[in-house]
PyMOL CGO cylinders between C-alpha atoms (Angstrom):
from pymol import cmd
from pymol.cgo import CYLINDER

trace = [
    CYLINDER, 0.00, 0.00, 0.00, 1.19, 3.52, -0.86, 0.3, 1, 1, 1, 1, 1, 1,
    CYLINDER, 1.19, 3.52, -0.86, 2.95, 5.03, 2.17, 0.3, 1, 1, 1, 1, 1, 1,
    CYLINDER, 2.95, 5.03, 2.17, 1.17, 8.33, 1.58, 0.3, 1, 1, 1, 1, 1, 1,
    CYLINDER, 1.17, 8.33, 1.58, -2.05, 6.50, 2.57, 0.3, 1, 1, 1, 1, 1, 1,
    CYLINDER, -2.05, 6.50, 2.57, -0.70, 4.11, 5.19, 0.3, 1, 1, 1, 1, 1, 1,
    CYLINDER, -0.70, 4.11, 5.19, 2.68, 3.60, 6.84, 0.3, 1, 1, 1, 1, 1, 1,
    CYLINDER, 2.68, 3.60, 6.84, 3.03, 0.51, 9.03, 0.3, 1, 1, 1, 1, 1, 1,
    CYLINDER, 3.03, 0.51, 9.03, 6.23, 1.96, 10.55, 0.3, 1, 1, 1, 1, 1, 1,
    CYLINDER, 6.23, 1.96, 10.55, 4.82, 5.41, 11.39, 0.3, 1, 1, 1, 1, 1, 1,
    CYLINDER, 4.82, 5.41, 11.39, 5.77, 6.69, 14.86, 0.3, 1, 1, 1, 1, 1, 1,
    CYLINDER, 5.77, 6.69, 14.86, 5.04, 10.37, 14.27, 0.3, 1, 1, 1, 1, 1, 1,
    CYLINDER, 5.04, 10.37, 14.27, 2.90, 10.69, 17.41, 0.3, 1, 1, 1, 1, 1, 1,
    CYLINDER, 2.90, 10.69, 17.41, 5.16, 10.09, 20.40, 0.3, 1, 1, 1, 1, 1, 1,
    CYLINDER, 5.16, 10.09, 20.40, 2.34, 9.47, 22.89, 0.3, 1, 1, 1, 1, 1, 1,
    CYLINDER, 2.34, 9.47, 22.89, 0.67, 6.89, 20.64, 0.3, 1, 1, 1, 1, 1, 1,
    CYLINDER, 0.67, 6.89, 20.64, 3.92, 5.15, 19.71, 0.3, 1, 1, 1, 1, 1, 1,
    CYLINDER, 3.92, 5.15, 19.71, 4.90, 4.89, 23.37, 0.3, 1, 1, 1, 1, 1, 1,
    CYLINDER, 4.90, 4.89, 23.37, 1.48, 3.60, 24.34, 0.3, 1, 1, 1, 1, 1, 1,
    CYLINDER, 1.48, 3.60, 24.34, 1.61, 0.92, 21.63, 0.3, 1, 1, 1, 1, 1, 1,
    CYLINDER, 1.61, 0.92, 21.63, 5.01, -0.19, 22.96, 0.3, 1, 1, 1, 1, 1, 1,
    CYLINDER, 5.01, -0.19, 22.96, 3.47, -0.58, 26.42, 0.3, 1, 1, 1, 1, 1, 1,
    CYLINDER, 3.47, -0.58, 26.42, 0.50, -2.50, 25.09, 0.3, 1, 1, 1, 1, 1, 1,
    CYLINDER, 0.50, -2.50, 25.09, 2.80, -4.79, 23.08, 0.3, 1, 1, 1, 1, 1, 1,
    CYLINDER, 2.80, -4.79, 23.08, 4.65, -5.65, 26.30, 0.3, 1, 1, 1, 1, 1, 1,
    CYLINDER, 4.65, -5.65, 26.30, 1.38, -6.62, 27.98, 0.3, 1, 1, 1, 1, 1, 1,
    CYLINDER, 1.38, -6.62, 27.98, -0.07, -8.40, 24.93, 0.3, 1, 1, 1, 1, 1, 1,
    CYLINDER, -0.07, -8.40, 24.93, 2.84, -9.74, 22.85, 0.3, 1, 1, 1, 1, 1, 1,
    CYLINDER, 2.84, -9.74, 22.85, 0.48, -11.50, 20.41, 0.3, 1, 1, 1, 1, 1, 1,
    CYLINDER, 0.48, -11.50, 20.41, -1.42, -8.32, 19.53, 0.3, 1, 1, 1, 1, 1, 1,
    CYLINDER, -1.42, -8.32, 19.53, -0.89, -6.47, 16.24, 0.3, 1, 1, 1, 1, 1, 1,
    CYLINDER, -0.89, -6.47, 16.24, -0.03, -3.21, 18.08, 0.3, 1, 1, 1, 1, 1, 1,
    CYLINDER, -0.03, -3.21, 18.08, 0.69, -0.80, 15.25, 0.3, 1, 1, 1, 1, 1, 1,
    CYLINDER, 0.69, -0.80, 15.25, -0.96, 1.54, 12.77, 0.3, 1, 1, 1, 1, 1, 1,
    CYLINDER, -0.96, 1.54, 12.77, -3.95, -0.36, 11.37, 0.3, 1, 1, 1, 1, 1, 1,
    CYLINDER, -3.95, -0.36, 11.37, -4.26, -0.34, 7.57, 0.3, 1, 1, 1, 1, 1, 1,
    CYLINDER, -4.26, -0.34, 7.57, -7.43, 0.42, 5.63, 0.3, 1, 1, 1, 1, 1, 1,
    CYLINDER, -7.43, 0.42, 5.63, -9.35, -2.74, 4.72, 0.3, 1, 1, 1, 1, 1, 1,
    CYLINDER, -9.35, -2.74, 4.72, -11.34, -3.52, 1.60, 0.3, 1, 1, 1, 1, 1, 1,
    CYLINDER, -11.34, -3.52, 1.60, -11.60, -2.75, -2.08, 0.3, 1, 1, 1, 1, 1, 1,
    CYLINDER, -11.60, -2.75, -2.08, -8.81, -0.44, -3.31, 0.3, 1, 1, 1, 1, 1, 1,
    CYLINDER, -8.81, -0.44, -3.31, -11.17, 0.96, -5.98, 0.3, 1, 1, 1, 1, 1, 1,
    CYLINDER, -11.17, 0.96, -5.98, -14.19, 1.30, -3.69, 0.3, 1, 1, 1, 1, 1, 1,
    CYLINDER, -14.19, 1.30, -3.69, -16.77, 4.02, -4.26, 0.3, 1, 1, 1, 1, 1, 1,
    CYLINDER, -16.77, 4.02, -4.26, -17.97, 3.61, -0.65, 0.3, 1, 1, 1, 1, 1, 1,
    CYLINDER, -17.97, 3.61, -0.65, -15.48, 4.57, 2.08, 0.3, 1, 1, 1, 1, 1, 1,
    CYLINDER, -15.48, 4.57, 2.08, -16.34, 4.19, 5.77, 0.3, 1, 1, 1, 1, 1, 1,
    CYLINDER, -16.34, 4.19, 5.77, -14.29, 6.34, 8.16, 0.3, 1, 1, 1, 1, 1, 1,
    CYLINDER, -14.29, 6.34, 8.16, -14.17, 5.43, 11.85, 0.3, 1, 1, 1, 1, 1, 1,
    CYLINDER, -14.17, 5.43, 11.85, -12.32, 7.01, 14.75, 0.3, 1, 1, 1, 1, 1, 1,
    CYLINDER, -12.32, 7.01, 14.75, -9.37, 4.79, 15.77, 0.3, 1, 1, 1, 1, 1, 1,
    CYLINDER, -9.37, 4.79, 15.77, -8.52, 1.15, 16.52, 0.3, 1, 1, 1, 1, 1, 1,
    CYLINDER, -8.52, 1.15, 16.52, -9.93, -0.36, 19.72, 0.3, 1, 1, 1, 1, 1, 1,
    CYLINDER, -9.93, -0.36, 19.72, -7.62, -1.90, 22.29, 0.3, 1, 1, 1, 1, 1, 1,
    CYLINDER, -7.62, -1.90, 22.29, -8.90, -5.48, 21.97, 0.3, 1, 1, 1, 1, 1, 1,
    CYLINDER, -8.90, -5.48, 21.97, -10.36, -5.07, 18.50, 0.3, 1, 1, 1, 1, 1, 1,
    CYLINDER, -10.36, -5.07, 18.50, -8.40, -3.68, 15.56, 0.3, 1, 1, 1, 1, 1, 1,
    CYLINDER, -8.40, -3.68, 15.56, -5.31, -3.16, 17.72, 0.3, 1, 1, 1, 1, 1, 1,
    CYLINDER, -5.31, -3.16, 17.72, -5.38, -6.90, 18.43, 0.3, 1, 1, 1, 1, 1, 1,
    CYLINDER, -5.38, -6.90, 18.43, -6.37, -8.20, 15.00, 0.3, 1, 1, 1, 1, 1, 1,
    CYLINDER, -6.37, -8.20, 15.00, -4.91, -5.62, 12.60, 0.3, 1, 1, 1, 1, 1, 1,
    CYLINDER, -4.91, -5.62, 12.60, -8.23, -5.09, 10.77, 0.3, 1, 1, 1, 1, 1, 1,
    CYLINDER, -8.23, -5.09, 10.77, -10.57, -2.11, 11.33, 0.3, 1, 1, 1, 1, 1, 1,
    CYLINDER, -10.57, -2.11, 11.33, -13.64, -2.83, 13.46, 0.3, 1, 1, 1, 1, 1, 1,
    CYLINDER, -13.64, -2.83, 13.46, -12.64, -6.45, 14.01, 0.3, 1, 1, 1, 1, 1, 1,
    CYLINDER, -12.64, -6.45, 14.01, -12.47, -8.37, 17.27, 0.3, 1, 1, 1, 1, 1, 1,
    CYLINDER, -12.47, -8.37, 17.27, -14.56, -6.22, 19.59, 0.3, 1, 1, 1, 1, 1, 1,
    CYLINDER, -14.56, -6.22, 19.59, -18.11, -4.93, 20.01, 0.3, 1, 1, 1, 1, 1, 1,
    CYLINDER, -18.11, -4.93, 20.01, -17.80, -1.93, 17.70, 0.3, 1, 1, 1, 1, 1, 1,
    CYLINDER, -17.80, -1.93, 17.70, -17.68, -4.00, 14.53, 0.3, 1, 1, 1, 1, 1, 1,
    CYLINDER, -17.68, -4.00, 14.53, -20.54, -6.40, 15.22, 0.3, 1, 1, 1, 1, 1, 1,
    CYLINDER, -20.54, -6.40, 15.22, -23.36, -4.27, 13.85, 0.3, 1, 1, 1, 1, 1, 1,
    CYLINDER, -23.36, -4.27, 13.85, -21.15, -2.69, 11.17, 0.3, 1, 1, 1, 1, 1, 1,
    CYLINDER, -21.15, -2.69, 11.17, -20.24, -5.98, 9.49, 0.3, 1, 1, 1, 1, 1, 1,
    CYLINDER, -20.24, -5.98, 9.49, -23.83, -7.24, 9.83, 0.3, 1, 1, 1, 1, 1, 1,
    CYLINDER, -23.83, -7.24, 9.83, -25.01, -4.17, 7.89, 0.3, 1, 1, 1, 1, 1, 1,
    CYLINDER, -25.01, -4.17, 7.89, -22.24, -4.47, 5.32, 0.3, 1, 1, 1, 1, 1, 1,
    CYLINDER, -22.24, -4.47, 5.32, -23.26, -8.07, 4.64, 0.3, 1, 1, 1, 1, 1, 1,
    CYLINDER, -23.26, -8.07, 4.64, -26.99, -7.36, 4.57, 0.3, 1, 1, 1, 1, 1, 1,
    CYLINDER, -26.99, -7.36, 4.57, -26.54, -4.61, 1.97, 0.3, 1, 1, 1, 1, 1, 1,
    CYLINDER, -26.54, -4.61, 1.97, -24.14, -6.57, -0.22, 0.3, 1, 1, 1, 1, 1, 1,
    CYLINDER, -24.14, -6.57, -0.22, -20.84, -4.92, 0.71, 0.3, 1, 1, 1, 1, 1, 1,
    CYLINDER, -20.84, -4.92, 0.71, -19.34, -7.87, 2.63, 0.3, 1, 1, 1, 1, 1, 1,
    CYLINDER, -19.34, -7.87, 2.63, -19.03, -11.57, 1.86, 0.3, 1, 1, 1, 1, 1, 1,
    CYLINDER, -19.03, -11.57, 1.86, -19.77, -12.49, 5.51, 0.3, 1, 1, 1, 1, 1, 1,
    CYLINDER, -19.77, -12.49, 5.51, -21.71, -10.94, 8.41, 0.3, 1, 1, 1, 1, 1, 1,
    CYLINDER, -21.71, -10.94, 8.41, -18.89, -11.30, 10.93, 0.3, 1, 1, 1, 1, 1, 1,
    CYLINDER, -18.89, -11.30, 10.93, -15.25, -10.22, 10.81, 0.3, 1, 1, 1, 1, 1, 1,
    CYLINDER, -15.25, -10.22, 10.81, -13.12, -12.51, 12.97, 0.3, 1, 1, 1, 1, 1, 1,
    CYLINDER, -13.12, -12.51, 12.97, -9.55, -11.57, 12.09, 0.3, 1, 1, 1, 1, 1, 1,
    CYLINDER, -9.55, -11.57, 12.09, -7.27, -10.21, 9.42, 0.3, 1, 1, 1, 1, 1, 1,
    CYLINDER, -7.27, -10.21, 9.42, -6.60, -13.76, 8.20, 0.3, 1, 1, 1, 1, 1, 1,
    CYLINDER, -6.60, -13.76, 8.20, -10.21, -14.86, 7.72, 0.3, 1, 1, 1, 1, 1, 1,
    CYLINDER, -10.21, -14.86, 7.72, -11.85, -15.18, 4.29, 0.3, 1, 1, 1, 1, 1, 1,
    CYLINDER, -11.85, -15.18, 4.29, -14.15, -12.14, 4.58, 0.3, 1, 1, 1, 1, 1, 1,
    CYLINDER, -14.15, -12.14, 4.58, -13.97, -9.77, 1.62, 0.3, 1, 1, 1, 1, 1, 1,
    CYLINDER, -13.97, -9.77, 1.62, -15.52, -6.35, 1.11, 0.3, 1, 1, 1, 1, 1, 1,
    CYLINDER, -15.52, -6.35, 1.11, -17.18, -5.49, -2.21, 0.3, 1, 1, 1, 1, 1, 1,
    CYLINDER, -17.18, -5.49, -2.21, -17.01, -1.94, -3.58, 0.3, 1, 1, 1, 1, 1, 1,
    CYLINDER, -17.01, -1.94, -3.58, -16.33, -0.79, -0.01, 0.3, 1, 1, 1, 1, 1, 1,
    CYLINDER, -16.33, -0.79, -0.01, -13.33, 0.08, 2.16, 0.3, 1, 1, 1, 1, 1, 1,
    CYLINDER, -13.33, 0.08, 2.16, -12.99, 0.85, 5.87, 0.3, 1, 1, 1, 1, 1, 1,
    CYLINDER, -12.99, 0.85, 5.87, -10.39, 3.23, 7.32, 0.3, 1, 1, 1, 1, 1, 1,
    CYLINDER, -10.39, 3.23, 7.32, -9.88, 5.30, 10.47, 0.3, 1, 1, 1, 1, 1, 1,
    CYLINDER, -9.88, 5.30, 10.47, -9.23, 8.98, 11.10, 0.3, 1, 1, 1, 1, 1, 1,
    CYLINDER, -9.23, 8.98, 11.10, -6.44, 7.91, 13.49, 0.3, 1, 1, 1, 1, 1, 1,
    CYLINDER, -6.44, 7.91, 13.49, -4.56, 4.75, 12.56, 0.3, 1, 1, 1, 1, 1, 1,
    CYLINDER, -4.56, 4.75, 12.56, -3.11, 3.94, 16.02, 0.3, 1, 1, 1, 1, 1, 1,
    CYLINDER, -3.11, 3.94, 16.02, -4.74, 2.94, 19.29, 0.3, 1, 1, 1, 1, 1, 1,
    CYLINDER, -4.74, 2.94, 19.29, -5.06, 5.98, 21.59, 0.3, 1, 1, 1, 1, 1, 1,
    CYLINDER, -5.06, 5.98, 21.59, -5.12, 5.73, 25.40, 0.3, 1, 1, 1, 1, 1, 1,
    CYLINDER, -5.12, 5.73, 25.40, -8.73, 5.50, 26.66, 0.3, 1, 1, 1, 1, 1, 1,
    CYLINDER, -8.73, 5.50, 26.66, -9.86, 5.50, 23.00, 0.3, 1, 1, 1, 1, 1, 1,
    CYLINDER, -9.86, 5.50, 23.00, -9.38, 9.28, 22.93, 0.3, 1, 1, 1, 1, 1, 1,
    CYLINDER, -9.38, 9.28, 22.93, -6.85, 10.76, 20.50, 0.3, 1, 1, 1, 1, 1, 1,
    CYLINDER, -6.85, 10.76, 20.50, -5.84, 14.35, 21.16, 0.3, 1, 1, 1, 1, 1, 1,
    CYLINDER, -5.84, 14.35, 21.16, -6.18, 17.07, 18.55, 0.3, 1, 1, 1, 1, 1, 1,
    CYLINDER, -6.18, 17.07, 18.55, -2.50, 17.01, 17.58, 0.3, 1, 1, 1, 1, 1, 1,
    CYLINDER, -2.50, 17.01, 17.58, -2.69, 13.26, 16.88, 0.3, 1, 1, 1, 1, 1, 1,
    CYLINDER, -2.69, 13.26, 16.88, -5.81, 13.66, 14.74, 0.3, 1, 1, 1, 1, 1, 1,
    CYLINDER, -5.81, 13.66, 14.74, -4.05, 16.46, 12.84, 0.3, 1, 1, 1, 1, 1, 1,
    CYLINDER, -4.05, 16.46, 12.84, -0.85, 14.47, 12.34, 0.3, 1, 1, 1, 1, 1, 1,
    CYLINDER, -0.85, 14.47, 12.34, -2.74, 11.47, 10.95, 0.3, 1, 1, 1, 1, 1, 1,
    CYLINDER, -2.74, 11.47, 10.95, -4.94, 13.67, 8.79, 0.3, 1, 1, 1, 1, 1, 1,
    CYLINDER, -4.94, 13.67, 8.79, -2.50, 13.65, 5.87, 0.3, 1, 1, 1, 1, 1, 1,
    CYLINDER, -2.50, 13.65, 5.87, -3.04, 9.89, 5.46, 0.3, 1, 1, 1, 1, 1, 1,
    CYLINDER, -3.04, 9.89, 5.46, -6.80, 10.42, 5.36, 0.3, 1, 1, 1, 1, 1, 1,
    CYLINDER, -6.80, 10.42, 5.36, -6.49, 13.32, 2.91, 0.3, 1, 1, 1, 1, 1, 1,
    CYLINDER, -6.49, 13.32, 2.91, -4.41, 11.20, 0.55, 0.3, 1, 1, 1, 1, 1, 1,
    CYLINDER, -4.41, 11.20, 0.55, -6.87, 8.32, 0.80, 0.3, 1, 1, 1, 1, 1, 1,
    CYLINDER, -6.87, 8.32, 0.80, -9.85, 10.58, 0.10, 0.3, 1, 1, 1, 1, 1, 1,
    CYLINDER, -9.85, 10.58, 0.10, -8.00, 11.90, -2.96, 0.3, 1, 1, 1, 1, 1, 1,
    CYLINDER, -8.00, 11.90, -2.96, -8.08, 8.39, -4.47, 0.3, 1, 1, 1, 1, 1, 1,
    CYLINDER, -8.08, 8.39, -4.47, -11.89, 8.25, -4.52, 0.3, 1, 1, 1, 1, 1, 1,
    CYLINDER, -11.89, 8.25, -4.52, -13.62, 8.49, -7.87, 0.3, 1, 1, 1, 1, 1, 1,
    CYLINDER, -13.62, 8.49, -7.87, -16.02, 11.39, -8.39, 0.3, 1, 1, 1, 1, 1, 1,
    CYLINDER, -16.02, 11.39, -8.39, -19.49, 10.49, -7.19, 0.3, 1, 1, 1, 1, 1, 1,
    CYLINDER, -19.49, 10.49, -7.19, -18.23, 8.28, -4.37, 0.3, 1, 1, 1, 1, 1, 1,
    CYLINDER, -18.23, 8.28, -4.37, -19.84, 8.20, -0.93, 0.3, 1, 1, 1, 1, 1, 1,
    CYLINDER, -19.84, 8.20, -0.93, -18.04, 8.53, 2.41, 0.3, 1, 1, 1, 1, 1, 1,
    CYLINDER, -18.04, 8.53, 2.41, -19.74, 7.40, 5.63, 0.3, 1, 1, 1, 1, 1, 1,
    CYLINDER, -19.74, 7.40, 5.63, -18.45, 9.25, 8.71, 0.3, 1, 1, 1, 1, 1, 1,
    CYLINDER, -18.45, 9.25, 8.71, -18.93, 7.23, 11.89, 0.3, 1, 1, 1, 1, 1, 1,
    CYLINDER, -18.93, 7.23, 11.89, -19.09, 9.87, 14.60, 0.3, 1, 1, 1, 1, 1, 1,
    CYLINDER, -19.09, 9.87, 14.60, -18.23, 13.53, 14.94, 0.3, 1, 1, 1, 1, 1, 1,
    CYLINDER, -18.23, 13.53, 14.94, -14.46, 13.13, 15.09, 0.3, 1, 1, 1, 1, 1, 1,
    CYLINDER, -14.46, 13.13, 15.09, -14.39, 11.20, 11.80, 0.3, 1, 1, 1, 1, 1, 1,
    CYLINDER, -14.39, 11.20, 11.80, -16.72, 13.80, 10.27, 0.3, 1, 1, 1, 1, 1, 1,
    CYLINDER, -16.72, 13.80, 10.27, -14.49, 16.70, 11.31, 0.3, 1, 1, 1, 1, 1, 1,
    CYLINDER, -14.49, 16.70, 11.31, -11.35, 14.83, 10.18, 0.3, 1, 1, 1, 1, 1, 1,
    CYLINDER, -11.35, 14.83, 10.18, -12.83, 14.45, 6.70, 0.3, 1, 1, 1, 1, 1, 1,
    CYLINDER, -12.83, 14.45, 6.70, -13.73, 18.15, 6.51, 0.3, 1, 1, 1, 1, 1, 1,
    CYLINDER, -13.73, 18.15, 6.51, -10.22, 19.06, 7.69, 0.3, 1, 1, 1, 1, 1, 1,
    CYLINDER, -10.22, 19.06, 7.69, -8.62, 16.70, 5.15, 0.3, 1, 1, 1, 1, 1, 1,
    CYLINDER, -8.62, 16.70, 5.15, -10.49, 18.53, 2.39, 0.3, 1, 1, 1, 1, 1, 1,
    CYLINDER, -10.49, 18.53, 2.39, -9.47, 21.93, 3.83, 0.3, 1, 1, 1, 1, 1, 1,
    CYLINDER, -9.47, 21.93, 3.83, -13.09, 23.03, 4.11, 0.3, 1, 1, 1, 1, 1, 1,
    CYLINDER, -13.09, 23.03, 4.11, -14.74, 25.19, 6.78, 0.3, 1, 1, 1, 1, 1, 1,
    CYLINDER, -14.74, 25.19, 6.78, -15.99, 23.14, 9.73, 0.3, 1, 1, 1, 1, 1, 1,
    CYLINDER, -15.99, 23.14, 9.73, -18.83, 25.60, 10.37, 0.3, 1, 1, 1, 1, 1, 1,
    CYLINDER, -18.83, 25.60, 10.37, -20.26, 24.93, 6.91, 0.3, 1, 1, 1, 1, 1, 1,
    CYLINDER, -20.26, 24.93, 6.91, -20.70, 21.19, 7.54, 0.3, 1, 1, 1, 1, 1, 1,
    CYLINDER, -20.70, 21.19, 7.54, -22.25, 20.33, 10.89, 0.3, 1, 1, 1, 1, 1, 1,
    CYLINDER, -22.25, 20.33, 10.89, -22.32, 16.72, 12.09, 0.3, 1, 1, 1, 1, 1, 1,
    CYLINDER, -22.32, 16.72, 12.09, -25.76, 15.21, 12.61, 0.3, 1, 1, 1, 1, 1, 1,
    CYLINDER, -25.76, 15.21, 12.61, -26.90, 11.60, 12.45, 0.3, 1, 1, 1, 1, 1, 1,
    CYLINDER, -26.90, 11.60, 12.45, -28.35, 11.01, 9.00, 0.3, 1, 1, 1, 1, 1, 1,
    CYLINDER, -28.35, 11.01, 9.00, -27.07, 14.28, 7.55, 0.3, 1, 1, 1, 1, 1, 1,
    CYLINDER, -27.07, 14.28, 7.55, -25.92, 14.20, 3.93, 0.3, 1, 1, 1, 1, 1, 1,
    CYLINDER, -25.92, 14.20, 3.93, -23.29, 16.68, 2.78, 0.3, 1, 1, 1, 1, 1, 1,
    CYLINDER, -23.29, 16.68, 2.78, -22.35, 17.56, -0.78, 0.3, 1, 1, 1, 1, 1, 1,
    CYLINDER, -22.35, 17.56, -0.78, -18.56, 17.93, -0.83, 0.3, 1, 1, 1, 1, 1, 1,
    CYLINDER, -18.56, 17.93, -0.83, -16.42, 18.93, -3.84, 0.3, 1, 1, 1, 1, 1, 1,
    CYLINDER, -16.42, 18.93, -3.84, -15.82, 15.43, -5.27, 0.3, 1, 1, 1, 1, 1, 1,
    CYLINDER, -15.82, 15.43, -5.27, -18.10, 13.15, -3.28, 0.3, 1, 1, 1, 1, 1, 1,
    CYLINDER, -18.10, 13.15, -3.28, -20.94, 13.07, -0.78, 0.3, 1, 1, 1, 1, 1, 1,
    CYLINDER, -20.94, 13.07, -0.78, -20.59, 12.41, 2.94, 0.3, 1, 1, 1, 1, 1, 1,
    CYLINDER, -20.59, 12.41, 2.94, -23.24, 10.71, 5.06, 0.3, 1, 1, 1, 1, 1, 1,
    CYLINDER, -23.24, 10.71, 5.06, -23.08, 11.05, 8.86, 0.3, 1, 1, 1, 1, 1, 1,
    CYLINDER, -23.08, 11.05, 8.86, -23.90, 8.38, 11.43, 0.3, 1, 1, 1, 1, 1, 1,
    CYLINDER, -23.90, 8.38, 11.43, -23.43, 7.98, 15.13, 0.3, 1, 1, 1, 1, 1, 1,
    CYLINDER, -23.43, 7.98, 15.13, -20.50, 5.66, 15.80, 0.3, 1, 1, 1, 1, 1, 1,
    CYLINDER, -20.50, 5.66, 15.80, -21.39, 1.99, 16.32, 0.3, 1, 1, 1, 1, 1, 1,
    CYLINDER, -21.39, 1.99, 16.32, -19.55, 1.88, 19.66, 0.3, 1, 1, 1, 1, 1, 1,
    CYLINDER, -19.55, 1.88, 19.66, -20.64, -0.28, 22.58, 0.3, 1, 1, 1, 1, 1, 1,
    CYLINDER, -20.64, -0.28, 22.58, -21.64, 2.86, 24.48, 0.3, 1, 1, 1, 1, 1, 1,
    CYLINDER, -21.64, 2.86, 24.48, -23.86, 4.18, 21.69, 0.3, 1, 1, 1, 1, 1, 1,
    CYLINDER, -23.86, 4.18, 21.69, -25.55, 0.85, 21.00, 0.3, 1, 1, 1, 1, 1, 1,
    CYLINDER, -25.55, 0.85, 21.00, -26.02, -0.06, 24.69, 0.3, 1, 1, 1, 1, 1, 1,
    CYLINDER, -26.02, -0.06, 24.69, -27.54, 3.32, 25.55, 0.3, 1, 1, 1, 1, 1, 1,
    CYLINDER, -27.54, 3.32, 25.55, -29.82, 3.32, 22.51, 0.3, 1, 1, 1, 1, 1, 1,
    CYLINDER, -29.82, 3.32, 22.51, -28.27, 6.39, 20.98, 0.3, 1, 1, 1, 1, 1, 1,
    CYLINDER, -28.27, 6.39, 20.98, -27.71, 4.22, 17.91, 0.3, 1, 1, 1, 1, 1, 1,
    CYLINDER, -27.71, 4.22, 17.91, -30.24, 1.44, 17.39, 0.3, 1, 1, 1, 1, 1, 1,
    CYLINDER, -30.24, 1.44, 17.39, -30.16, -1.30, 14.78, 0.3, 1, 1, 1, 1, 1, 1,
    CYLINDER, -30.16, -1.30, 14.78, -33.04, 0.28, 12.80, 0.3, 1, 1, 1, 1, 1, 1,
    CYLINDER, -33.04, 0.28, 12.80, -31.25, 3.65, 12.86, 0.3, 1, 1, 1, 1, 1, 1,
    CYLINDER, -31.25, 3.65, 12.86, -28.05, 2.09, 11.54, 0.3, 1, 1, 1, 1, 1, 1,
    CYLINDER, -28.05, 2.09, 11.54, -29.94, 0.05, 8.98, 0.3, 1, 1, 1, 1, 1, 1,
    CYLINDER, -29.94, 0.05, 8.98, -31.56, 3.20, 7.61, 0.3, 1, 1, 1, 1, 1, 1,
    CYLINDER, -31.56, 3.20, 7.61, -28.08, 4.68, 7.11, 0.3, 1, 1, 1, 1, 1, 1,
    CYLINDER, -28.08, 4.68, 7.11, -26.98, 1.69, 5.03, 0.3, 1, 1, 1, 1, 1, 1,
    CYLINDER, -26.98, 1.69, 5.03, -30.22, 1.62, 3.08, 0.3, 1, 1, 1, 1, 1, 1,
    CYLINDER, -30.22, 1.62, 3.08, -29.62, 5.27, 2.18, 0.3, 1, 1, 1, 1, 1, 1,
    CYLINDER, -29.62, 5.27, 2.18, -25.97, 4.60, 1.33, 0.3, 1, 1, 1, 1, 1, 1,
    CYLINDER, -25.97, 4.60, 1.33, -26.97, 1.76, -1.00, 0.3, 1, 1, 1, 1, 1, 1,
    CYLINDER, -26.97, 1.76, -1.00, -29.57, 3.94, -2.70, 0.3, 1, 1, 1, 1, 1, 1,
    CYLINDER, -29.57, 3.94, -2.70, -27.15, 6.84, -3.10, 0.3, 1, 1, 1, 1, 1, 1,
    CYLINDER, -27.15, 6.84, -3.10, -24.51, 4.62, -4.67, 0.3, 1, 1, 1, 1, 1, 1,
    CYLINDER, -24.51, 4.62, -4.67, -27.06, 3.14, -7.10, 0.3, 1, 1, 1, 1, 1, 1,
    CYLINDER, -27.06, 3.14, -7.10, -28.47, 6.51, -8.11, 0.3, 1, 1, 1, 1, 1, 1,
]
cmd.load_cgo(trace, "trace")
């Protein structure tokens, strides 16, 4: 993969690099590094999350894989024809994404799942370069406000002109962006994001891509 989009050896954020070293000591079998985008290199549907989870993508090396956050996401991807299977178990399983790719605004595990602004900004160049590969007319799904704002920043647009709201659709220069609450354990357990709400997002995404 082009290093302008993903660099497995990146240690540009000292706090994140140091934290990954600590986690690797505690869990020597974990992936513990920047997590690469996963899916179709020529996808017209790009899903942008926040960052790898401690026992999910940071363990498996695949976005939204191995913890609660990915359960509903991969179910929806499969139901709407973007995934070959409804469950992602690990980077070495046979699941394949169709016309879809998943990436994160921050590629490394942050302490307490909370990257600081400087880390989001440092990783933003990778996201900007990945967005630049999308064909005109593509659709980007922002999972949560941080991903939404990272996309706007990557495009060097005014944040005030594009407010995050669940279900909001934004016309951007070369593609459209659809907003959704993040499919985190907290959001799904509290009912902030329900299965019908998430399903309506994917139904809209499918319709937009077919139109």
